[in-house]
C-alpha atoms as an extended CHARMM CRD file, in Angstrom:
* protein
*
       209  EXT
         1         1  MET       CA              5.0450000000       -9.1480000000     -192.7140000000  PROA      1               0.0000000000
         2         2  SER       CA              5.8820000000       -8.4540000000     -189.0860000000  PROA      2               0.0000000000
         3         3  ASP       CA              3.7530000000      -11.3610000000     -187.8920000000  PROA      3               0.0000000000
         4         4  VAL       CA              2.4970000000      -14.4470000000     -189.6520000000  PROA      4               0.0000000000
         5         5  ILE       CA             -1.2930000000      -14.3120000000     -189.7590000000  PROA      5               0.0000000000
         6         6  SER       CA             -2.8450000000      -17.4290000000     -188.2730000000  PROA      6               0.0000000000
         7         7  PHE       CA             -6.6120000000      -17.4850000000     -187.8740000000  PROA      7               0.0000000000
         8         8  ARG       CA             -6.2170000000      -20.3280000000     -185.3570000000  PROA      8               0.0000000000
         9         9  LYS       CA             -4.4950000000      -17.8990000000     -182.9790000000  PROA      9               0.0000000000
        10        10  ALA       CA             -7.3780000000      -15.4350000000     -182.8840000000  PROA      10              0.0000000000
        11        11  GLN       CA             -8.1980000000      -14.0970000000     -179.4170000000  PROA      11              0.0000000000
        12        12  PHE       CA            -11.0380000000      -11.9590000000     -178.1380000000  PROA      12              0.0000000000
        13        13  LEU       CA             -9.8670000000       -8.3520000000     -177.8620000000  PROA      13              0.0000000000
        14        14  MET       CA            -12.8370000000       -6.1950000000     -176.8300000000  PROA      14              0.0000000000
        15        15  SER       CA            -16.4470000000       -5.2030000000     -177.5000000000  PROA      15              0.0000000000
        16        16  ALA       CA            -17.5580000000       -1.6950000000     -178.4070000000  PROA      16              0.0000000000
        17        17  PRO       CA            -21.0600000000       -0.2040000000     -178.7040000000  PROA      17              0.0000000000
        18        18  THR       CA            -20.0000000000        2.7120000000     -180.9360000000  PROA      18              0.0000000000
        19        19  LEU       CA            -17.2710000000        3.6950000000     -183.3980000000  PROA      19              0.0000000000
        20        20  SER       CA            -15.6630000000        6.0690000000     -180.8930000000  PROA      20              0.0000000000
        21        21  GLN       CA            -15.1650000000        3.2170000000     -178.4230000000  PROA      21              0.0000000000
        22        22  CYS       CA            -13.4910000000        0.8570000000     -180.9110000000  PROA      22              0.0000000000
        23        23  PRO       CA             -9.7810000000       -0.0340000000     -180.6940000000  PROA      23              0.0000000000
        24        24  ASP       CA             -7.2920000000        2.4280000000     -182.1620000000  PROA      24              0.0000000000
        25        25  ASP       CA             -7.9760000000        2.9240000000     -185.8500000000  PROA      25              0.0000000000
        26        26  SER       CA             -4.6230000000        1.5340000000     -186.9860000000  PROA      26              0.0000000000
        27        27  GLY       CA             -3.3930000000       -1.6430000000     -188.6240000000  PROA      27              0.0000000000
        28        28  CYS       CA             -5.9710000000       -3.6170000000     -190.6040000000  PROA      28              0.0000000000
        29        29  GLU       CA             -9.1860000000       -5.4960000000     -189.9410000000  PROA      29              0.0000000000
        30        30  VAL       CA            -11.8920000000       -7.4490000000     -191.7350000000  PROA      30              0.0000000000
        31        31  ALA       CA            -15.5020000000       -7.2590000000     -190.5890000000  PROA      31              0.0000000000
        32        32  PHE       CA            -18.1770000000       -9.9630000000     -190.7100000000  PROA      32              0.0000000000
        33        33  ALA       CA            -21.7290000000       -8.7150000000     -191.2730000000  PROA      33              0.0000000000
        34        34  GLY       CA            -25.0950000000      -10.2630000000     -192.0060000000  PROA      34              0.0000000000
        35        35  ARG       CA            -28.6060000000      -10.8910000000     -190.8200000000  PROA      35              0.0000000000
        36        36  SER       CA            -28.8950000000      -12.1130000000     -187.2590000000  PROA      36              0.0000000000
        37        37  ASN       CA            -29.6330000000      -15.6690000000     -188.4100000000  PROA      37              0.0000000000
        38        38  ALA       CA            -27.0170000000      -15.8430000000     -191.1850000000  PROA      38              0.0000000000
        39        39  GLY       CA            -24.3810000000      -17.6300000000     -189.0900000000  PROA      39              0.0000000000
        40        40  LYS       CA            -21.7300000000      -14.9410000000     -188.5510000000  PROA      40              0.0000000000
        41        41  SER       CA            -20.4570000000      -16.2210000000     -185.2310000000  PROA      41              0.0000000000
        42        42  SER       CA            -20.4560000000      -19.8080000000     -186.4670000000  PROA      42              0.0000000000
        43        43  ALA       CA            -18.3850000000      -18.8060000000     -189.5050000000  PROA      43              0.0000000000
        44        44  ILE       CA            -15.8500000000      -16.9720000000     -187.3460000000  PROA      44              0.0000000000
        45        45  ASN       CA            -15.6110000000      -19.9640000000     -185.0240000000  PROA      45              0.0000000000
        46        46  ALA       CA            -15.1110000000      -22.3150000000     -187.9880000000  PROA      46              0.0000000000
        47        47  LEU       CA            -12.4460000000      -20.0340000000     -189.4680000000  PROA      47              0.0000000000
        48        48  THR       CA            -10.5360000000      -19.8510000000     -186.1950000000  PROA      48              0.0000000000
        49        49  ASN       CA            -11.1900000000      -23.4900000000     -185.2550000000  PROA      49              0.0000000000
        50        50  ASN       CA            -12.4810000000      -22.2760000000     -181.8980000000  PROA      50              0.0000000000
        51        51  ALA       CA            -16.1020000000      -23.1040000000     -181.1680000000  PROA      51              0.0000000000
        52        52  LYS       CA            -16.1790000000      -20.7450000000     -178.1790000000  PROA      52              0.0000000000
        53        53  LEU       CA            -14.4960000000      -17.6700000000     -179.6730000000  PROA      53              0.0000000000
        54        54  ALA       CA            -17.5080000000      -15.8140000000     -181.0470000000  PROA      54              0.0000000000
        55        55  ARG       CA            -20.6470000000      -16.2320000000     -178.9940000000  PROA      55              0.0000000000
        56        56  THR       CA            -23.4350000000      -18.0410000000     -180.8050000000  PROA      56              0.0000000000
        57        57  SER       CA            -27.0560000000      -18.0800000000     -179.7590000000  PROA      57              0.0000000000
        58        58  LYS       CA            -30.2810000000      -19.7570000000     -180.7270000000  PROA      58              0.0000000000
        59        59  THR       CA            -31.8890000000      -16.3310000000     -180.3340000000  PROA      59              0.0000000000
        60        60  PRO       CA            -31.0510000000      -14.1710000000     -183.3910000000  PROA      60              0.0000000000
        61        61  GLY       CA            -29.9160000000      -10.6610000000     -182.5960000000  PROA      61              0.0000000000
        62        62  ARG       CA            -27.8400000000      -11.3540000000     -179.4810000000  PROA      62              0.0000000000
        63        63  THR       CA            -24.7390000000       -9.7400000000     -181.0050000000  PROA      63              0.0000000000
        64        64  GLN       CA            -25.4780000000       -6.0590000000     -180.3540000000  PROA      64              0.0000000000
        65        65  LEU       CA            -21.8970000000       -4.8280000000     -180.0770000000  PROA      65              0.0000000000
        66        66  LEU       CA            -18.9170000000       -4.6170000000     -182.3940000000  PROA      66              0.0000000000
        67        67  ASN       CA            -16.7670000000       -7.5350000000     -181.2140000000  PROA      67              0.0000000000
        68        68  PHE       CA            -13.0530000000       -7.4370000000     -182.0280000000  PROA      68              0.0000000000
        69        69  PHE       CA            -10.7010000000      -10.4240000000     -182.2460000000  PROA      69              0.0000000000
        70        70  SER       CA             -6.9390000000      -10.0200000000     -182.5880000000  PROA      70              0.0000000000
        71        71  LEU       CA             -4.9430000000      -12.0620000000     -185.1130000000  PROA      71              0.0000000000
        72        72  THR       CA             -1.6410000000      -10.2030000000     -184.7380000000  PROA      72              0.0000000000
        73        73  GLU       CA             -0.7290000000       -6.9060000000     -183.0860000000  PROA      73              0.0000000000
        74        74  GLN       CA             -1.9090000000       -5.1170000000     -186.2280000000  PROA      74              0.0000000000
        75        75  CYS       CA             -4.6230000000       -7.3850000000     -187.6670000000  PROA      75              0.0000000000
        76        76  ARG       CA             -8.1430000000       -8.0320000000     -186.3820000000  PROA      76              0.0000000000
        77        77  LEU       CA            -11.4470000000       -9.7040000000     -187.2030000000  PROA      77              0.0000000000
        78        78  VAL       CA            -14.6690000000       -7.9010000000     -186.2970000000  PROA      78              0.0000000000
        79        79  ASP       CA            -18.0830000000       -9.4530000000     -185.6440000000  PROA      79              0.0000000000
        80        80  LEU       CA            -20.6330000000       -6.7200000000     -186.3930000000  PROA      80              0.0000000000
        81        81  PRO       CA            -24.1380000000       -6.5610000000     -184.8760000000  PROA      81              0.0000000000
        82        82  GLY       CA            -26.6240000000       -8.7410000000     -186.7110000000  PROA      82              0.0000000000
        83        83  TYR       CA            -29.3910000000       -6.9110000000     -188.5300000000  PROA      83              0.0000000000
        84        84  GLY       CA            -32.8920000000       -7.2920000000     -189.9050000000  PROA      84              0.0000000000
        85        85  PHE       CA            -34.2900000000      -10.0020000000     -187.6300000000  PROA      85              0.0000000000
        86        86  ALA       CA            -33.8360000000       -9.2070000000     -183.9540000000  PROA      86              0.0000000000
        87        87  LYS       CA            -36.9960000000       -8.4530000000     -181.9860000000  PROA      87              0.0000000000
        88        88  VAL       CA            -35.9420000000       -5.0610000000     -180.6660000000  PROA      88              0.0000000000
        89        89  PRO       CA            -37.5870000000       -1.6170000000     -180.7050000000  PROA      89              0.0000000000
        90        90  LYS       CA            -37.3970000000        0.3590000000     -183.9520000000  PROA      90              0.0000000000
        91        91  ALA       CA            -35.3900000000        3.0890000000     -182.2370000000  PROA      91              0.0000000000
        92        92  MET       CA            -32.7130000000        0.5510000000     -181.2950000000  PROA      92              0.0000000000
        93        93  LYS       CA            -32.6210000000       -0.8510000000     -184.8370000000  PROA      93              0.0000000000
        94        94  LYS       CA            -32.1750000000        2.6810000000     -186.1700000000  PROA      94              0.0000000000
        95        95  GLU       CA            -29.3010000000        3.2260000000     -183.7420000000  PROA      95              0.0000000000
        96        96  TRP       CA            -27.6480000000       -0.0550000000     -184.8480000000  PROA      96              0.0000000000
        97        97  ASP       CA            -27.9830000000        1.0190000000     -188.4830000000  PROA      97              0.0000000000
        98        98  GLN       CA            -26.3150000000        4.3320000000     -187.7120000000  PROA      98              0.0000000000
        99        99  HSD       CA            -23.3890000000        2.6930000000     -185.9040000000  PROA      99              0.0000000000
       100       100  LEU       CA            -22.9290000000        0.1620000000     -188.7230000000  PROA      100             0.0000000000
       101       101  ALA       CA            -22.9530000000        2.8760000000     -191.3790000000  PROA      101             0.0000000000
       102       102  GLU       CA            -20.4390000000        4.9810000000     -189.4350000000  PROA      102             0.0000000000
       103       103  TYR       CA            -18.1590000000        2.0040000000     -188.9390000000  PROA      103             0.0000000000
       104       104  LEU       CA            -18.2300000000        0.9340000000     -192.6030000000  PROA      104             0.0000000000
       105       105  GLN       CA            -17.7260000000        4.4250000000     -193.9930000000  PROA      105             0.0000000000
       106       106  ARG       CA            -15.3090000000        5.9330000000     -191.4710000000  PROA      106             0.0000000000
       107       107  ARG       CA            -13.1550000000        3.0940000000     -190.1470000000  PROA      107             0.0000000000
       108       108  GLN       CA             -9.7790000000        3.6310000000     -191.8370000000  PROA      108             0.0000000000
       109       109  SER       CA             -8.3000000000        0.2690000000     -190.8180000000  PROA      109             0.0000000000
       110       110  LEU       CA            -11.1850000000       -1.7040000000     -192.3990000000  PROA      110             0.0000000000
       111       111  ARG       CA             -9.8760000000       -3.5740000000     -195.4370000000  PROA      111             0.0000000000
       112       112  GLY       CA            -12.8390000000       -5.7170000000     -196.4340000000  PROA      112             0.0000000000
       113       113  LEU       CA            -16.3200000000       -6.8450000000     -195.5230000000  PROA      113             0.0000000000
       114       114  VAL       CA            -17.4190000000      -10.4790000000     -195.3430000000  PROA      114             0.0000000000
       115       115  LEU       CA            -21.1740000000      -10.4110000000     -195.8990000000  PROA      115             0.0000000000
       116       116  LEU       CA            -23.0050000000      -13.5720000000     -194.8450000000  PROA      116             0.0000000000
       117       117  MET       CA            -26.3580000000      -14.6210000000     -196.2800000000  PROA      117             0.0000000000
       118       118  ASP       CA            -28.3550000000      -17.8030000000     -195.7740000000  PROA      118             0.0000000000
       119       119  ILE       CA            -28.0910000000      -19.5000000000     -199.1710000000  PROA      119             0.0000000000
       120       120  ARG       CA            -31.8380000000      -20.1450000000     -199.0640000000  PROA      120             0.0000000000
       121       121  HSD       CA            -32.6170000000      -16.4200000000     -198.6200000000  PROA      121             0.0000000000
       122       122  PRO       CA            -29.9070000000      -14.3300000000     -200.3190000000  PROA      122             0.0000000000
       123       123  LEU       CA            -29.9010000000      -10.6090000000     -201.1170000000  PROA      123             0.0000000000
       124       124  GLN       CA            -32.5200000000       -9.3830000000     -198.6770000000  PROA      124             0.0000000000
       125       125  ASP       CA            -33.1190000000       -5.6210000000     -198.3480000000  PROA      125             0.0000000000
       126       126  TYR       CA            -30.5540000000       -5.1840000000     -195.5800000000  PROA      126             0.0000000000
       127       127  ASP       CA            -27.9730000000       -7.1190000000     -197.5970000000  PROA      127             0.0000000000
       128       128  TRP       CA            -28.3410000000       -4.6440000000     -200.4590000000  PROA      128             0.0000000000
       129       129  GLN       CA            -28.0150000000       -1.8170000000     -197.9480000000  PROA      129             0.0000000000
       130       130  MET       CA            -24.7270000000       -3.2320000000     -196.6640000000  PROA      130             0.0000000000
       131       131  ILE       CA            -23.4400000000       -3.6160000000     -200.2200000000  PROA      131             0.0000000000
       132       132  ARG       CA            -24.3640000000       -0.0110000000     -200.9890000000  PROA      132             0.0000000000
       133       133  TRP       CA            -22.6540000000        1.2330000000     -197.8180000000  PROA      133             0.0000000000
       134       134  ALA       CA            -19.4830000000       -0.6740000000     -198.7280000000  PROA      134             0.0000000000
       135       135  SER       CA            -19.6530000000        0.5200000000     -202.3230000000  PROA      135             0.0000000000
       136       136  LEU       CA            -19.7150000000        4.1570000000     -201.1900000000  PROA      136             0.0000000000
       137       137  SER       CA            -16.3320000000        3.5760000000     -199.5560000000  PROA      137             0.0000000000
       138       138  GLU       CA            -15.0460000000        1.3760000000     -202.4230000000  PROA      138             0.0000000000
       139       139  MET       CA            -14.7470000000       -1.3830000000     -199.8380000000  PROA      139             0.0000000000
       140       140  PRO       CA            -14.2840000000       -4.9220000000     -201.2050000000  PROA      140             0.0000000000
       141       141  VAL       CA            -17.0520000000       -7.3350000000     -200.2190000000  PROA      141             0.0000000000
       142       142  HSD       CA            -16.8200000000      -11.1210000000     -200.0860000000  PROA      142             0.0000000000
       143       143  ILE       CA            -20.2270000000      -12.7950000000     -199.8320000000  PROA      143             0.0000000000
       144       144  LEU       CA            -20.5760000000      -16.1000000000     -198.0050000000  PROA      144             0.0000000000
       145       145  LEU       CA            -23.7020000000      -17.9980000000     -198.9860000000  PROA      145             0.0000000000
       146       146  THR       CA            -23.9340000000      -19.8410000000     -195.6870000000  PROA      146             0.0000000000
       147       147  LYS       CA            -25.6600000000      -23.0650000000     -194.6540000000  PROA      147             0.0000000000
       148       148  ALA       CA            -24.8180000000      -24.5350000000     -198.0650000000  PROA      148             0.0000000000
       149       149  ASP       CA            -25.1440000000      -27.9900000000     -196.4920000000  PROA      149             0.0000000000
       150       150  LYS       CA            -28.9180000000      -27.4150000000     -196.5630000000  PROA      150             0.0000000000
       151       151  LEU       CA            -28.8540000000      -27.7220000000     -200.3760000000  PROA      151             0.0000000000
       152       152  ASN       CA            -27.4260000000      -30.2610000000     -202.8140000000  PROA      152             0.0000000000
       153       153  ASN       CA            -24.4730000000      -29.1570000000     -204.9560000000  PROA      153             0.0000000000
       154       154  GLY       CA            -26.5850000000      -28.4330000000     -208.0480000000  PROA      154             0.0000000000
       155       155  PRO       CA            -29.1200000000      -26.1150000000     -206.3740000000  PROA      155             0.0000000000
       156       156  ALA       CA            -26.3520000000      -24.4430000000     -204.3680000000  PROA      156             0.0000000000
       157       157  LYS       CA            -24.4170000000      -23.6330000000     -207.5350000000  PROA      157             0.0000000000
       158       158  SER       CA            -27.6020000000      -22.3070000000     -209.1410000000  PROA      158             0.0000000000
       159       159  VAL       CA            -28.0940000000      -19.8830000000     -206.2470000000  PROA      159             0.0000000000
       160       160  LEU       CA            -24.4630000000      -18.7850000000     -206.5210000000  PROA      160             0.0000000000
       161       161  LEU       CA            -24.8490000000      -18.0000000000     -210.2210000000  PROA      161             0.0000000000
       162       162  LYS       CA            -28.1820000000      -16.2430000000     -209.6530000000  PROA      162             0.0000000000
       163       163  VAL       CA            -26.7020000000      -13.9710000000     -206.9790000000  PROA      163             0.0000000000
       164       164  GLN       CA            -23.7380000000      -13.2760000000     -209.2340000000  PROA      164             0.0000000000
       165       165  ARG       CA            -26.0490000000      -12.2080000000     -212.0720000000  PROA      165             0.0000000000
       166       166  GLU       CA            -28.1020000000       -9.9500000000     -209.7800000000  PROA      166             0.0000000000
       167       167  LEU       CA            -24.9620000000       -8.2180000000     -208.4980000000  PROA      167             0.0000000000
       168       168  GLN       CA            -23.7520000000       -7.6400000000     -212.0390000000  PROA      168             0.0000000000
       169       169  ALA       CA            -27.1330000000       -6.2750000000     -213.0860000000  PROA      169             0.0000000000
       170       170  ALA       CA            -27.0570000000       -3.8430000000     -210.1440000000  PROA      170             0.0000000000
       171       171  GLY       CA            -23.5330000000       -2.6880000000     -211.0200000000  PROA      171             0.0000000000
       172       172  PHE       CA            -21.8390000000       -4.0580000000     -207.8790000000  PROA      172             0.0000000000
       173       173  SER       CA            -19.7780000000       -6.8780000000     -209.3530000000  PROA      173             0.0000000000
       174       174  GLU       CA            -16.4630000000       -4.9770000000     -209.4860000000  PROA      174             0.0000000000
       175       175  HSD       CA            -15.7830000000       -4.9950000000     -205.7420000000  PROA      175             0.0000000000
       176       176  VAL       CA            -17.8370000000       -8.0470000000     -204.7960000000  PROA      176             0.0000000000
       177       177  SER       CA            -16.8000000000      -11.7170000000     -204.7980000000  PROA      177             0.0000000000
       178       178  LEU       CA            -18.8280000000      -14.6480000000     -203.5200000000  PROA      178             0.0000000000
       179       179  GLN       CA            -18.7500000000      -18.3250000000     -202.5940000000  PROA      179             0.0000000000
       180       180  THR       CA            -20.8200000000      -21.0270000000     -200.9450000000  PROA      180             0.0000000000
       181       181  PHE       CA            -19.9710000000      -21.8890000000     -197.3420000000  PROA      181             0.0000000000
       182       182  SER       CA            -20.9380000000      -24.2940000000     -194.5730000000  PROA      182             0.0000000000
       183       183  SER       CA            -19.7160000000      -23.8990000000     -191.0020000000  PROA      183             0.0000000000
       184       184  LEU       CA            -21.1690000000      -27.2950000000     -190.1450000000  PROA      184             0.0000000000
       185       185  LYS       CA            -19.3580000000      -29.1900000000     -192.9130000000  PROA      185             0.0000000000
       186       186  LYS       CA            -16.3320000000      -26.8540000000     -192.9390000000  PROA      186             0.0000000000
       187       187  THR       CA            -16.7490000000      -26.4430000000     -196.7150000000  PROA      187             0.0000000000
       188       188  GLY       CA            -15.4620000000      -23.2470000000     -198.2910000000  PROA      188             0.0000000000
       189       189  LEU       CA            -12.9860000000      -22.5260000000     -195.4910000000  PROA      189             0.0000000000
       190       190  GLU       CA             -9.9350000000      -22.5520000000     -197.7420000000  PROA      190             0.0000000000
       191       191  GLU       CA            -11.4850000000      -20.1010000000     -200.1920000000  PROA      191             0.0000000000
       192       192  LEU       CA            -12.4650000000      -17.7680000000     -197.3550000000  PROA      192             0.0000000000
       193       193  GLU       CA             -8.9900000000      -17.9460000000     -195.8280000000  PROA      193             0.0000000000
       194       194  THR       CA             -7.4030000000      -17.1010000000     -199.1930000000  PROA      194             0.0000000000
       195       195  THR       CA             -9.5490000000      -13.9830000000     -199.5770000000  PROA      195             0.0000000000
       196       196  LEU       CA             -8.8740000000      -12.7800000000     -196.0320000000  PROA      196             0.0000000000
       197       197  MET       CA             -5.1500000000      -13.3990000000     -196.3620000000  PROA      197             0.0000000000
       198       198  GLN       CA             -5.0610000000      -11.3340000000     -199.5500000000  PROA      198             0.0000000000
       199       199  TRP       CA             -6.7660000000       -8.4070000000     -197.8490000000  PROA      199             0.0000000000
       200       200  LEU       CA             -4.8260000000       -8.5340000000     -194.5860000000  PROA      200             0.0000000000
       201       201  SER       CA             -1.4000000000       -9.4550000000     -195.9830000000  PROA      201             0.0000000000
       202       202  ALA       CA             -1.4880000000       -6.6850000000     -198.5700000000  PROA      202             0.0000000000
       203       203  SER       CA             -2.5050000000       -4.1770000000     -195.9180000000  PROA      203             0.0000000000
       204       204  GLU       CA              0.1270000000       -5.2970000000     -193.4240000000  PROA      204             0.0000000000
       205       205  SER       CA              2.8360000000       -5.1110000000     -196.0970000000  PROA      205             0.0000000000
       206       206  LEU       CA              1.8010000000       -1.5280000000     -196.8690000000  PROA      206             0.0000000000
       207       207  SER       CA              1.9030000000       -0.5790000000     -193.1940000000  PROA      207             0.0000000000
       208       208  ILE       CA              5.4600000000       -1.9310000000     -192.9220000000  PROA      208             0.0000000000
       209       209  ASP       CA              6.6390000000       -0.0370000000     -196.0070000000  PROA      209             0.0000000000
C-alpha cells in the first residue's frame, strides 16, 4: 500500500449535503450508517481514539450531512446522516432518503457499509431498507450491534444469533457480517478494525496495481 492505514490519524475532511458535492469519487471509503440514536459518531470516535472527531449530540438527528474523514490520501471514513428518529418534516426525511440511496448505489469509491443498530432494538424498518440498498449494489455490510454494555454477555449473544438467523432467512447473509460493540467499554474495536482493514487494504492494493 502507498500509505499505512491508521485509524488514529483520521482527520476531518469536509461535509457535503448531496452526492454531487462529495469529494472526488476516487480511492476507497467506508460509510457508517444507522438510526440517529444508534451511536454512529461515538463509534467513529472510539475507532479513531478521538472523542472530538465526529460530532455527537444528545439530540438525535443532528448529523444531516455526509461527513468525510481522511485516513490516507486515498482512504476515507464517512459518517452518513442518521435516519428514522429525527424530528424533522417529512419532506426533509424524504430528501435525506434520496441522498442516502444515491450515495449507496452510485458512489464508486464506497467499499463497505458499517450499519449500526442499538442491540436492544435491532433490524428496524430503516435498517432493512439500508440492507436492501446495499444488496442492490452487492455492497458488503458489517453490522455493529451497539451499546452492548447495556446487556450481559448471554443476552447480547442471543441477540447476535437472532439477528444472524433473521438475515439468513431474508437471504442477506452472503454479504452481511455482524458483531456486538460498545463505544463506552471499547469492546469489539479489534474486530471492527479487522473488517475495515480488509475492505480498505484490498481496495488500495487494487488501485496501486
